[in-house]
C-alpha positions in Angstrom: -0.1 0.0 0.0 1.4 3.3 -1.1 2.2 5.7 1.8 -0.3 8.5 1.8 1.0 12.2 2.3 0.4 13.9 5.6 -2.9 15.4 6.1 -3.4 18.9 7.8 -4.7 17.3 11.1 -1.6 15.0 11.1 0.7 18.0 10.5 -1.0 19.8 13.5 -0.5 16.9 15.7 3.1 16.3 14.7 3.8 20.1 15.3 2.2 19.9 18.8 3.5 16.4 20.0 6.1 15.2 17.5 9.8 15.1 17.8 11.9 18.2 17.5 13.7 17.0 14.4 10.5 16.4 12.7 8.9 19.8 13.7 12.0 21.6 12.4 11.8 19.7 9.1 8.1 20.8 8.7 9.0 24.4 9.6 11.7 24.5 7.1 9.3 23.1 4.4 6.6 25.5 5.1 8.9 28.5 5.1 9.9 27.6 1.6 6.4 28.4 0.5 7.0 32.1 1.2 10.1 32.0 -1.3 8.1 30.7 -4.3 8.9 33.0 -7.3 6.9 31.2 -10.1 3.1 30.7 -10.3 2.0 28.7 -13.2 -1.1 29.4 -15.2 -4.2 27.3 -14.1 -5.9 27.4 -17.5 -4.0 26.8 -20.9 -4.7 29.7 -23.4 -5.1 26.7 -25.9 -8.1 25.3 -23.8 -11.2 25.7 -26.0 -13.9 24.4 -23.4 -15.1 28.1 -22.6 -15.1 29.2 -26.3 -18.7 28.1 -26.7 -19.9 30.4 -24.0 -21.5 27.7 -21.9 -23.2 28.4 -18.7 -23.2 24.7 -17.6 -22.4 24.4 -13.8 -19.9 21.7 -14.6 -17.6 24.5 -16.1 -17.6 26.6 -13.1 -14.2 25.5 -12.1 -12.8 26.6 -15.5 -14.2 30.2 -15.1 -12.6 30.2 -11.4 -9.3 29.3 -13.0 -9.7 31.8 -15.8 -10.6 34.5 -13.3 -7.3 33.9 -11.4 -5.2 33.8 -14.4 -6.8 37.2 -15.5 -4.9 39.0 -12.7 -1.6 38.2 -14.3 -2.9 39.0 -17.7 -4.3 42.5 -16.6 -0.8 44.0 -16.7 -1.4 45.8 -13.4 2.0 47.2 -12.2 1.9 45.8 -8.7 5.5 46.4 -8.1 5.2 50.1 -9.0 2.2 50.5 -6.5 4.6 49.5 -3.6 4.1 45.7 -3.4 6.2 43.0 -4.7 4.3 39.8 -4.2 5.7 36.4 -4.7 2.4 34.9 -5.9 0.2 37.8 -7.3 -3.1 35.6 -7.6 -3.1 34.6 -3.9 -3.4 36.3 -0.6 -1.0 39.2 -1.6 -3.4 40.3 -4.3 -6.3 40.6 -1.9 -4.3 42.4 0.7 -3.1 44.8 -2.0 -6.7 45.5 -3.0 -7.6 46.2 0.7 -4.6 48.6 1.0 -5.7 50.3 -2.2 -9.1 50.9 -1.0 -8.3 51.9 2.6 -5.1 54.0 2.3 -4.1 54.9 -1.3 -4.7 58.2 -2.6 -5.6 56.8 -6.1 -8.9 55.3 -5.0 -11.4 58.0 -4.2 -14.9 57.4 -2.6 -16.4 57.1 -6.0 -14.1 54.0 -6.8 -14.4 52.2 -3.6 -17.4 50.3 -5.1 -15.1 49.2 -7.8 -12.8 47.5 -5.4 -15.7 46.1 -3.4 -17.0 44.5 -6.6 -13.6 43.1 -7.5 -13.0 41.8 -3.9 -16.4 40.0 -4.0 -15.8 38.5 -7.5 -12.2 37.4 -6.4 -13.4 35.7 -3.2 -16.4 34.1 -5.1 -13.9 32.7 -7.6 -11.2 31.5 -5.3 -13.0 30.4 -2.2 -16.8 30.5 -3.0 -18.9 27.4 -3.2 -21.7 28.9 -5.2 -22.1 29.6 -9.0 -19.4 31.2 -10.7 -20.1 31.1 -14.5 -19.7 33.1 -17.5 -21.9 36.1 -16.3 -20.0 36.3 -12.9 -16.7 36.1 -14.6 -17.5 38.7 -17.0 -18.6 41.1 -14.3 -15.3 40.3 -12.4 -13.3 40.9 -15.6 -14.8 44.2 -16.2 -13.9 45.3 -12.8 -10.5 44.1 -13.2 -10.0 45.8 -16.4 -11.3 49.1 -15.1 -8.9 48.9 -12.1 -6.0 48.2 -14.3 -6.7 51.2 -16.6 -6.8 53.3 -13.5 -3.6 52.0 -12.0 -1.7 52.3 -15.3 -2.8 55.7 -15.8 -1.7 56.7 -12.2 1.5 55.0 -12.6 2.4 56.6 -15.9 1.4 60.1 -14.6 3.6 59.6 -11.4 6.4 58.6 -13.5 6.1 61.7 -15.8 5.8 63.8 -12.7 9.0 62.5 -11.2 10.6 63.1 -14.4 9.5 66.7 -14.8 10.5 67.3 -11.2 14.0 65.9 -11.7 14.4 67.9 -14.9 13.2 71.0 -13.1 15.7 70.4 -10.3 18.6 70.1 -12.9 17.7 73.4 -14.6 17.3 75.4 -11.3 20.4 74.0 -9.7 23.3 76.4 -9.9 26.4 75.1 -11.6 29.0 74.1 -9.5 31.6 76.8 -9.1 35.1 75.8 -10.6 37.8 76.0 -8.1 40.7 77.8 -9.5 43.7 75.6 -9.8 46.6 76.5 -7.5 50.2 76.3 -8.9 52.7 75.4 -6.4 56.3 76.5 -7.2 59.1 74.7 -5.3 62.4 76.4 -5.4 65.5 74.0 -5.3 68.6 75.4 -3.7 71.3 76.2 -6.3 74.6 74.5 -6.4 76.4 77.4 -4.7 73.8 77.4 -2.0 74.0 73.5 -1.3 77.9 74.0 -1.1 77.5 76.5 1.7 75.9 74.0 4.1 77.6 74.0 7.4 80.5 71.7 7.7 79.1 69.9 10.8 76.1 68.9 8.7 78.2 67.0 6.3 80.0 65.4 9.1 76.9 64.3 10.6 75.6 62.7 7.5 78.9 60.7 7.1 78.8 59.5 10.5 75.3 58.3 10.0 76.2 56.5 6.9 79.1 54.8 8.4 77.0 53.6 11.3 74.5 52.1 9.1 77.1 50.2 7.2 78.6 48.9 10.4 75.2 47.9 11.8 74.3 46.0 8.6 77.7 44.0 8.8 77.0 42.8 12.4 
């Protein structure tokens, strides 16, 4: 009989009463989930099961998958909006929507309904147990497209404003004053001046040279 993977209940029991080594192994494996950098598409672009516009309940799961893939296809610049999620269709996307609705200046009171509709469609597609067919998907897709247009327009405007501010700063900034170069002239003593050095100076130099020679031979 093949060994079945641990269920959620078994993992909880092991974490509570299991050995330290096994608990550390589970912690290490769970922590790797936060490092996932790749999230595959749920529905292939070549899948033609939804091209006929059917509303059969047996295809609800396909519309749910398509709704999650639509987040990536929307082109929303999440990184420029202050979030760099590892998996954009998971909890990070929902938290980003909540932050956008509650604190970002981009979303005014008139657009809070847009976020609410998108959150409702997202929760229904990902976690809901009711019907999520073509009509529900199209409503969700329209809200997602509208938000994507708003975010892209805000992102491009912000980048343009930053560029203009940088250019204005460069124009208004005073040019750096050039520091005049200083020419330092060193006058070397002439031959006649060198010959006029005190005699005791030459004697001291000869003594030092002789001492160094003696020390090196010892």
